[in-house]
Structures are given as structure tokens and as C-alpha cells.
N, C-alpha and C positions, 0 to 999 in steps of 0.2 A: 406549313406551319410555319410560322413565325418566330425565328429562335432568337432568343433573350442576347447573345453575344454571337459577334462576328465572327467566321472561319477562321483556323488555327490560333497561334497559341500566343497568349498577352500575360505577359509576368506584369503583376500590381504588384508587385513589390519589389526595393533592392537586393538583389541577392547579399549579404553583406559577406559571412565564409564558409566555407566547403563543412562540410558536417562533419567532426575530428569527436575519436572518441576520448572523450575525457571522464574525471571522477565527478560522479555524481553531486550535485552541491553547487556544481559549478554552472548551470544552467537557468538558474531565475531569468536569465531575459533571453532562452532561445525562442525561435520563433519560427513559422511555418513559411515559406514562400509558396503563393498555390497559383497556377495556371492554368489556364483551358487545354484541354485535350477533345481528341472526338467525340463528334457527336455518338450515342446508342444509335442504331437502325431504327429500334422501339422502343419507346419509354415505359421508363418499370420502377413499380413500388413493390416492396414487399418479395421483392427475389433473391436470387441465389447469385454470390458470386463468389470465386473458386480458383485461385492461384494453382496453376498447373507447372510439373516439374521444366515445361521447357520457358517455362516465364512470359508465359500468357495467363491472361487471364477469362474464364467462361463463366456468363451471365445468362441466364435462365430464368425464364418465367416472370410471371409478375403480374400484377396490371396494369395497365396501358389511361386511366379514368374513365376511361370505353366497356373494356371487357377484361377478363382474364386469359395470359396470353401462354400458349406454349413452343413462342419460338424460344431461339436462341444465338448467341452471337459471342464472336472471339477476340478481345482487345490486344494488339500487338504494340508493345511497349517500344520496339525499335522503329516504329512508323507513326506511332500515337492514333491509330486507324481502329476501327470496329469494323468486322465483316460478318455476316450472317452467317450459322452452322445449321449442323441438323437440329429438327425439330421436334423435342418429346411428345410421346403418344397420348401424355395427358396434361390438358391445360393448368394450372395450380399459383398460387402466392401463398406466402406465411409459410413456406414451406423451407426444404435447406439442402444445403450441397456441398457434401463433405469426401475430401479426398481421399483417398484410400493407398493405401502402400505399394497397390500397385500398378498407381499412375492413372486409374479411371475416377470418374466421381460418381458417386452415389446420391441421387437427386430423390428424397424421402418424403412422403407427402402432401400435405397443405390443404389448401382449399380450393374449391372449384362453384359449389353448389350450395354450400350452408354447411353440410360434413364434412368430417376429416377424413381425407384421404386412406384409403388403404395400398394404393400402390407407388411401389418406386421402380427408378429406371437408374442405368448405366451411359456413362455417357464416356467413348471413347477418341482422346485425343490422337489417334493415329488416324481414324476413321474419319472422325466428324461426325457421327452416328450414336442414336440413343437406342438403347433396347432396353425393354423392361427385364426385370431380374423377380425374385422373392416378393409378394406381397408380405402388409405389416399385419400381425397377429390382431391389434385392434389398430384403424385408423384415427390419422389424428393431422393437427396443425399448433402451430404456434408450440411448438417442442422446441429441444435439443438434440443435440448428435453429436455425440464426442467417440473420435478415434481412442481406442484404447491399446495398449500398452502389448497387445498381442495381434494389434490390426483390426481387431473385430471393432464394431460399431453399437456407441449404446447409446440408444432415444430413450428419452422419458418423455412424461406427462404429455400437456396438449390436450386437444381436444376437438369440440366443431366451433362454430361460431358464437357460442355464448358461454356464459359463467356456466351454467348448469350442467355444459356437456363436456366441463372440467377432466379428464381419467390422472388417477395414481397408475397407470402400468408405464412397466419400462421395460424394452424390447432391445435383444441383442443380434444383431446381422452377422454372420460368420461370410467372409469375402468367399472362402474355398467352397461350401456347399451351395450359397445365394439364400441362403435360406436365416429366416425371421423365428428366434426364442423367445418368447415370454418369460421372462422371470420374474423373482420376488416384485410386489407392488409397491411405489415408495407410499412412504409415511403421511403422505400429505398427498392430495390432489393437486395438480399445479400446472398452470399454463403460462404464458409468458415469464418465463423463470428463467433462471442462469446456471449451466455447469460447467464443470474443468475437470478436467486430469491432472490430478497431485502427482508430485514426484515418488509418491510412495504406491502408484496407482490406484484409489482412491480415487471416487469422482465424488465431485462437491456440488451439493444444488442446491440453491437457494430462493429465498421471496414466491415471488409468480402471485397472480390472481387465482384464490379457491375457491369451493365453494359460498364458503363462507365470507369471502372477503378475501383483503391483502393478505398476504403471510410475510411473517417476518422468520420463520422458520428457514429453518438449515438441515443436510440429512447427507449422509455419506454410503455410495455404495461399495459394495465388494465384488467387482465383478466375476471375481473367482465362485464363490459360492452363491451369486444373485441376492443377497441380502441387503438390506439396510438398516443402519443406526443412524439415531439423531445424534444431531452436534449442536453446538451451542447456536443460540438464537441471535439472529441481527440485531442491532439497536434499534433500526427502525424497518419496519414492513417494506418492500415494497415492490414495484412490475415494473416490467419494462426496462431493466437496467442492466449494466454490464458486469461481467465479471471478469478480470482478469489477471492469470497468473504470474508473479513479478517474478525476476531475477535470481532474487534470493528463497521463492518459491513460498512465499505466502501469498495471499489473493485478495487483490483488492477488488471490493463493490461499489460501482461508479451511479447515484441519482436513480432514475424513474420515475416511477408516481406512485407517492405515499398512500396511508391508508384513508383518507379523506379524496385518494385520485387525484392528488394535484401532484405537480412537477416539484422535485424535492431537489435541492444539490448537496445531502448530504453524502457522505461516502464514508468506509469503512474497512479493516481490513483483518483478514481471517488467518490468524497460523495455525497451520494442520498439529504443531510440535501441542500445542494446549488445545485446541480447537476453542478455542477463545475468540469472539471480532474486540476490534478495539476503534471508534471511531477515530475518524483522521481528520485533514484538514475538509472544507467543505468548497464544493466547487462556486468558482465568481457567476457559474451563472445556471437555473437552475435546468432542468433537461431530461427528455423520456426518449426513446426511439432513435437514440444515438448508437453510433460506436465510440468503441476502444479498443486501442492496439497497442503493443509492445514493441517498443521503438528499439533498435538496435544499441543508442546508448544505455538503455534500460528506464529514462522515462516511459510513462503510459501518451497517450494521445489519445484525447476526445475530441468528437467532430461533430457538429451538428446537434440534431435532435429535436423534439415538440418542444420548442418553448417559440414560436412565429409563425412554420421553424426555424430555427435560427442558422446564419453564418458561423460562430459563434467557435472557436475550436481555443482549447486550454492544453496545458501540458502537467501531467502530476510527477513529480521528484520524490519517489521512495526516501530517500537520505533524511527529506527533512518532512514530511509528509504534508507539501502544500502543494497547490495548484497557483498556475500562474497563465493569463492570457497569450492565446498565441493570436496572430493576424487571422481574420475572417477570411472565407474560404467567398469565391466568386458568390455563389447561389446558399440562401437558406436550402436547408432538406431536412427531411425526418425520414425513417423507415429506406433510409439509405443503405449502401454497402461499400465499407472499404476494406483495401487489400492492401497487406504491407507486400510492396515489391520486389525482388533480389538485390535491384539498387541502392533499397532504404528508404525510399518514397515512399510514399501511399498514393491509393489510387481510389479516388471516393465516387459511385457511380451509382446515378439514377437515383430512385427517390423521390418525395412530394414537397410543392410546396406549396402555401397556401394562398396562390394568384390563381384564378380561375383560365383557364385556356382560353386565349386567343383569340383561336379560329372555331375550334370546333366544341359541340357541347358535350361533357360530362356527365356520367354513370352516377347522378346520385346516390347510389347502393356504395359507392367508394370514397365519397364528401370531399376528392381533393386533386390538385393536376401534377399527372407522377410527372416524370422530366428523362428527359434527352439528354441533358447535361452531365459534362464528366468532368472531373480535374486532379492535377497531380500538385501532391504538395510534398517539399522539401525542405527538412528540418535543417536550420539554418543557425549555428550560436551567435548569438550581439556579441559581440565584446564589449569591458566594460571602457566607459571613457576615458580619454587622454589625463594622463597624471604631470601634470606641471612641475617640473623638478627644478627652475630657477624662474623664479618671479621679478616680473621689469621694475627695477630701483628708482629711487628719485634723482633727477635729474637737476643741473643746475648753470645756465647759461648766461652770457653776454644777450643784451637785446639787439638784434639783427645774425644772432648766432644760433646754428639749428643743433636739434638734441636730439638724440640716439636715444632708444627703447628698446630691450631686446627681451626673450622668452626662450623657456628652452623646456620640450616635453616629450614624453614618450606615448606610446600605445600603438594600436595596430591601425596600419595604415590604411590608407592616405588620410595625412593627417592638414587640414589646414585652419587658416589665421583668419580674426577680423577685428583688428584694434579701432578701438574708439574713441573716441575725445570730447569728455564730459557727460556719456553715457549715447552718445551721436556714433554711429559709425562712419568711417575715415573711408573715402572712395581711396578703390587701390594700394590699400592696409593692409595687403594679405600674406606678408610672407611674418618667418618666426624674427624679424626685427622694422623696428619703425623711427625714420627719420624725420624729422617735423621741416616745414620749409623754414625761411629765418623767423625769426619770434620778434613779436612788440609787446613792449609792455602790459598790454591788453591780456597777453597768455600768462600772464603771473598766476598760479597755483591752480591752473587745469591736472583734469583727472587724466591720465590715460591708463587704458586695461585693453586685455587681448582677451578670444574667446579662440580654445582649442579646440575642432571638431573632427569625429571620425565616425565609423561606422555606426558606433553605441554610443553617441550620442556627443555636449558639449561640457567643454571647465570653461570656466571662466577666473580669470588673473589676479592679482591685487590689483587696484588702483596705484598708480606711477605719480606721483608730483612734479612738475612742469615750476621750479622756481626760474623767475626772470630778473637779472643785477640792471636796472638800471643807471647810467651815468651823466650827471648835469654836465 
């Protein structure tokens, strides 16, 4: 297969400053630097990717544009290489992979040939093997899987390959017994929804696609009683959205597809203390089937999604409620996975784009080109542009003399300088001061200015006037 990028890593944006934990609100110009890392051994989309306790990443299942796969592989951040590992007992996509407190990964449900699967299995990083575990009470795909405070796993909703097979079932897995138990059904059947464990131990479920259309409703599960209660409706019906627990305990819902089945840029915040949703800043790019990651500094990074698929990324600052565009990924992608690594970087894995395969045909059932490409994103803080603390001043000299203009500036290094005369750059005039050649009468009234540049941008000084005295 012909790869889009040459092997090895390639930085496509200049690294500016190392990530620093600074107060929120100061990151309006934060941006990612993306670089290539190892190719997956198998192209995959609608797969799962799970961070293991030792820092490696497990990618399992998905589809390859040709078929559903049972294969799995491991990424080692130390080497940037993907290596095949044990194979699942069941090929699947639109499934979930959840790290349990005991260090095993629980792979749940998904699709193979049209119906939601009941099979689940466990991956043991110590042996590199999968083994089957208890079967779901109700088969499902496009569901959610949430690790509860006591280590059990709650699976909500999902269904088969059509809206008509959407289910309201909720099921809990107990790692101690490896048994699934069905609890009370959700108030609404839904799939392609989102779920988040709140600090109070309840699980918030929002949106999704239901038998009667796209949902704006949200509900709370109490895992101790297995019961559901309604909470405030979202301002916008949506599915294929993301839901992220913020550092302050609120929940951010971003983008997705709306009631008209169009991608949306809307976003809103849920406050568990009041049960109320409040709209927040719109994203710059409408998207669905994207990923959202809470970064160590409290910002939320949204990556890719179906709007192309797009390579664009954005950062949400909860302190001001606004989004800022970040650097593009190397590859537009949707239905991918993003994993926050212990280093604070994000690993973006697989997905699909809209380009047809270059060499092999693809299965029209999947209607896309699954990717092998993966990339690493490093969040950098872009410093503010330089501040000029002393402006150049007017100079008065005699014909034949030389004039010196000076500037003083502060800002994140390195600082570079470029002087201009009447708006045209002066070759070689690249320091904090500039001395003219011997002047002539024709130089009288010339304007001199300097641009001071650092990684955050450029600042141009005021113009200083050269006054030339002539003596007859």
C-alpha cells in the first residue's frame, strides 16, 4: 500500500515553548504541534484505543475498508512503533475498550454482521492475550461504557446497525464475578450518545439517536440503585457528539449532528449542582465523530471529525467559554481514537478519510478509506508578541554624517529585528540599533522603523524621522 507520508517523524510546525501549567485564560494562542509516528500494522476505523498502566496503547478491532477485523496491536511511546499482539475471539467494530482497575482491558459488544454483539472479552497486557468473559444480557454496539467509582462498568444503550434496533437497556459488569447484570432501563432508548461519570458518583447520559429521531434529553443513573432520573434537556438535540468532564466538575458537550442530521458547531455546559444546561461558545468548525480530550492544563482539545473529514483541531478554555483554532493534524480523519499519553501528548490513532484507497478496492458497506497513519500532538504555549519599551526617536544630523536609531523590547526569546526605511527593508539591519551610511540631502524626511519578532508574532515600532541639515 502506498503511504501518504514518508517513514519517520516529521515536525510540521515550529515548537515554541514547552507546555507549562499556567492559569486558564492565558492560552488563547495555545496550539498543537503534530508529527508523524509509527504506522498501524492494520488500517482501522471505529476501533478502540486504550491506555495501559505501563504507558503503552492497545488498539483493537475496527474495520479496514475491506472487512471487520479481530486483530489488535500495541503502541510503545518510547519507540513510536506499533507491534501486533493477541487476536480477539470476535471481529468487531463500533465497540468499546475500557481499562479496568485490575489492569485488564474489557472489550464490549460492537458489530460484525449487522446485529449488536453480546460477546465481551478481556485483554491481559502481561500475556498479550484475549480471553472471553461474561456475555452481555443484551447485545449492543455504538453504546457507552463507563467505569464506576467501585470499579464496575456501566454500559448504556446502543443497538444494531439501524435506528429501529436502538435499545434503552443498561447493564453492569462486575470484574470480580465477570457477570453482567441488567439494571433499570434508561428513560429513552438511544445510541451514538455520550456518558460521563460525575464526581457525585452518578452517570450523566445525553443525546443520541432514538427511534423517533435525534434526542436533546439527558438523564442520570444512580448505580447503587440501578435507577434513572431525568435531568435538564440540552439546548440542542445531538448525536455523535463528545462529552467531557471539566476540572471544576461541570460537563462540556461539543458539536455532533443535530436534529436535521447536519454537523453542528454548538456546545453547551451541564452543571451537576443545578441540573441545568447553558450554551457556551460555538466551535470554529462544525464536526461529528470527533474526539475530545481534557488536557493536563484544563483545556479541552477537540480533534478531527466528520466535516471533510477534517484535520482541524480546537481548544476550549472553560474560564472564558471560548474555542480557539489550533494547528491542523497531518491527516484529516473521523471515527478515530485519541489517547492522552503520560507525557501530556495526545496520540491520534487511525480513523477514516474521504480519499479512496490508492491500490486496493474497498467494501462499499463501509463507504470510507480506513487509515494506518497515527500522529502525536504536543500542546505548546505560543507566547505574546514582543513589547517595545523604548521607541526609536527622530535624529537630526548634517549632510555626510551618520545617524543611529535604537529600540528596546522585551518578550520571550529569541527576539529578532528588521529595520525599514520608508517601508522598505534595509538589508543587514537586523539588530536593536541601526546606523545609516553617510546621509545626503535626499535622505531628509526619511522614516525609519523596526519590526521586533519572537515565536508569538511581530510588533512594529513607531516611525522615527531623519532630518538632514545642509550647509551652503
